[in-house]
C-alpha positions in Angstrom: -15.1 -6.3 20.8 -16.5 -8.7 17.9 -14.8 -11.9 17.0 -12.5 -12.2 14.0 -13.4 -15.1 12.6 -14.8 -14.8 8.6 -17.6 -16.4 9.2 -18.8 -14.2 11.8 -16.9 -10.6 11.7 -19.3 -7.7 12.4 -18.0 -5.4 10.3 -20.1 -2.4 11.4 -19.3 -2.9 14.9 -15.5 -3.0 13.6 -15.6 0.1 12.2 -17.7 1.7 14.2 -16.0 0.9 17.4 -12.9 2.2 15.8 -14.4 5.9 14.0 -15.6 6.2 17.7 -11.9 6.0 18.9 -10.3 8.4 16.6 -13.4 11.1 17.2 -12.3 10.7 20.7 -8.9 11.0 20.3 -9.8 14.6 18.3 -12.1 15.6 20.9 -9.2 15.6 23.4 -6.6 16.7 20.5 -9.7 19.8 20.2 -9.1 20.8 24.3 -6.5 18.4 25.9 -7.4 20.3 29.1 -10.4 18.2 29.2 -8.5 15.1 30.1 -6.6 13.7 32.6 -3.4 11.8 31.8 -5.2 8.6 32.6 -7.8 9.2 30.3 -5.6 10.3 27.2 -3.7 7.3 27.7 -7.1 5.3 27.7 -8.0 7.1 24.3 -4.5 5.9 22.5 -4.9 2.2 23.7 -8.3 2.1 22.3 -7.0 3.5 19.0 -4.7 1.1 18.9 -7.5 -1.8 19.7 -9.4 -0.8 17.3 -6.8 -0.9 14.9 -5.4 -3.7 15.3 -9.0 -5.3 15.6 -9.8 -3.9 11.7 -6.5 -4.9 10.5 -6.7 -8.8 12.5 -9.9 -9.3 10.8 -9.2 -8.1 7.5 -6.6 -11.0 7.9 -9.0 -13.7 8.7 -11.0 -12.6 6.1 -8.5 -13.1 3.6 -6.2 -15.9 4.6 -10.3 -17.8 4.5 -10.4 -17.0 0.6 -8.8 -19.7 -2.3 -5.4 -19.1 -3.0 -6.5 -17.6 -6.8 -8.9 -15.3 -4.5 -5.9 -14.1 -2.3 -3.8 -13.2 -5.2 -6.1 -11.8 -7.0 -7.4 -9.4 -4.5 -3.7 -8.8 -3.5 -2.7 -7.6 -7.2 -5.9 -5.2 -6.9 -5.1 -4.1 -3.5 -1.9 -3.5 -4.8 -2.9 -1.1 -7.6 -5.1 0.5 -5.8 -2.9 3.3 -4.6 -5.2 3.7 -1.4 -2.0 2.5 0.3 1.0 1.0 -1.2 1.9 -2.3 -2.5 3.8 -2.9 0.9 1.3 -2.0 3.3 -1.0 -4.5 1.9 1.7 -7.2 1.5 2.5 -6.1 5.5 -1.1 -5.9 6.4 -3.0 -9.2 4.6 0.4 -11.6 4.1 3.2 -10.7 6.2 3.4 -9.9 9.9 0.8 -7.2 10.2 1.3 -3.6 9.8 4.3 -2.7 10.9 3.3 0.3 12.9 1.0 -1.8 15.3 4.0 -4.8 15.8 5.5 -2.0 17.6 2.9 0.2 19.3 1.9 -1.9 22.3 -0.4 -0.6 25.3 0.6 2.4 27.7 
C-alpha cells in the first residue's frame, strides 16, 4: 500500500485499491456461493484496510495544512452536506471514523 505522508500520497493508487476492494465485495454479494469463507473474510478485511488507508491519508494531508486553511477546509466540508459535520470532525480532527475504530480484521 502507498505511504500516507502528505508529500508522497498516491491518491490514485489509494482510490483504485479501495474501489477494487468494494468491487470484489459486490461480486461476492452477487454470487456468494462462488467464494469460500476465507475468501469472503479476505474481501471484508481488504475493504476495511483500504478505507482506513484512505481516511488516514486524508487526515495526514489535513494536519499538514496551516491552521487557517484547516479551519476553512473543515468549515467548507461541514457545510457541504456530503457527510455530516460530526463525521468530518471525527475523521479529520478527532479519533477517526467511528466505524473503523471499532472494526478490526476478521
